[in-house]
N, C-alpha and C positions, 0 to 999 in steps of 0.2 A: 583471563576468564576461568571461572571455577569449573570443576567437572560437573557440578549440578547444572550450571547454565549451559555448558556445552552439550551435555548428553540428555539430561532430563527435561529441562525447560524447552530446548529446541525440539524435542520429540513431542512434547505436549502441545506446543504452538502449531507444529506442522499438522498434527492430527485435528486440532480444533479448527484450524483454518481450511480444512479440506472437506468439511461436511457438504452434503448435497446442496442445501440452500445457499451457502457461501460460494460454492463453485458456480452456481447459476448467476450470482452477482458478477463474478469475474468474467463470465461469458458475455455479459451485457456490454462491457466496456473495452476489454482487451482487443477484440478483433478490429476495432476502429483505429487502432494505432497504425501510423504510417511514417515513412521516411526514417530519419535517425531518431531512435527511441531511447529514452532513459527510464528504466523502471526503478523507482526508489523503494528499497526494501524487497528484493526479489524472494527473500526467504528460501524455502526449499524448492523453488522453481514451479510452484503450482500454476502460475500464469503462462508458462512457456508454451504449452500445447494449444493455447487459444490465439496466439499470434498468427496473423496471415503474413508469412514470410515472403510472399510475392509483393507485398506492399511495404515491408520493413527492410530497409537497406542495411541497418546496423542496430543492434540492441545492446545497450550498456546496462548490465544487470548489477545494480549497486546493492551491497549487503555487508554490514559490519560484522556479522556473526560467522566465525569460521565453521561452527557446527552446521549452520544453515547452508553455507556455500558447499560443503561436502555433499549435502543432500541434493542441492541444486545441480551440481555437476553430474550426479548420477541420473537425474531427470533429463538433463541435456543429452546424455549419451543415447537415450531412446529416440530422440527426434532427428538426429542426423543433420543438424544445422549449426554445428559448433563454429563454423567459419564466420557466422554472422553475429555471434554473441561474445561479448567481452565482459568479464567480471571485474567490478570495482570494489575491492574489499576496504570499504571506508564508510563513514557516516554520511547521511544525506546533506549535512551542512558543508561538505567539502568534497565535491565530486571529482575535482581536478579537470573537468572538461572546459573547453574554450567558451568564451562569451558567445551568445547567439548561435549555438551549434546544434541544438536539438529541436526537432519538429514536434514530437509528442512525448509527454511524460505520463507514465502510469503510476498511480498511487492507489493501492488496493489494500485496505485493512492494515495500514501501517502508521497513520497519523495518531492513532490511539496510543502508540507505544513510543514513538521517537522522543527522546528526552528534550532536545532543542528543536522543536518543530518550527519556531519562528525563523531560525537561521536556515533550516531546511527549505522553507518556502521562499526565502530570500534567494537561496541558491537556485531554486527552480526558476525564478524570474530571470536570474542572470544568464542561465544557459539556454533558455527558450529563444528561438528565433522570433523575429517579428511575425505575428500571425500564428505562432505556435500555441499549443494548448495542453492542458492537463486533463486527462480522463481519470475520474476517481470514483471509488465506492468505499464507504466507511460506515462503521457502526458508531452509535453515539447516544446522547440523552434522549430518552423517550418523551413523547408529547403528553403522556398521561402522568399526572402528578403521583399517583400511587406507585407506578413502576419507577418513576424517577427517584422517589424517596428510597426505594430498595436499592437502586443503583448507587446512590450516595452512601448508603450504609455498607454495602458489600465492597465498594471500590478499594478501600485500603487493603483488604485481604486479597482481593482479586489481583491487584498489581503485583503482589508477592509471588503468587503461584502462576501468573500468566506473563512473566517477563516484562513487567512494567506497563501492561495494558491498562488504560483508563476507560472506564465505562461512560463517563460524562463529558468527554471532550466533544465540542460541537464543531464539526469540520467546516460547515458553511461560514460560521463566524471566524474561524481560523483563516480561511481563504480570503474573506472580505477584509479582515484586518491587516492582511499582508499585501493588499493592493490588487486583488483579482476580482473579476466580474464573473458571476456564475450564470450559466444557461442550461436549459433542459434538465433542471434538477427534479428528481423524483424521490419519494420516500415510501417506506413500507416496513411492517413487521415481517421478518422472515418466518416462513412456515416451519413447524416442527423444531423451533428454537426457543430457549428460555427468553422471555421478553426483556429481561435485564441486559441481555447481550444481543438482542435480535432486531433492534430498530436501526434500519440502514438508510443511508442517503447516497445517491449517485448522480453523476452529471458531468459537466464540463466547466473548467475554469480557464480564463484567459487574463493576461495582465491588463489592468484597467488603463 
């Protein structure tokens, strides 16, 4: 990993993913997690404070970026629950966890960036227990054609400065094409956020 990726990109992503409206989205899904939890792409640990650790017996925090894990460990020190959290420094397509071992998976603003998202969602299906679920919130393609055109124009440059983030990946299509059924899905434009990056979808996915 280059110094640019480790120090500049990681700081840019950590800041952009911690705006007020995005943190409100995290707050909508993360407190629902229970049992053994896998968070795919924990980043700098922005979700950690939203977990109800009375309901979470174990949290596997998966993150392939060393720069992000450094930040996440610092965030973890503030919470005093380190005994419940284990970092997995790997990509989402190879968690190393046992089959049928996870109750809840958290995916929050990461499917836009993961290079091999298909393998990541296959891995999610593998590790989920029967009856397990994914709680997700993601940004993606806007429903308004004018905004969508600008997303497509900007996306090639956006990916370079935002660590590979895609503006037009459709998370609902990604889940459904990977064999998941979606429930309680909601969408909105985030307030005080540029529309090209502000249309979000959140809800629950279970293996079909």
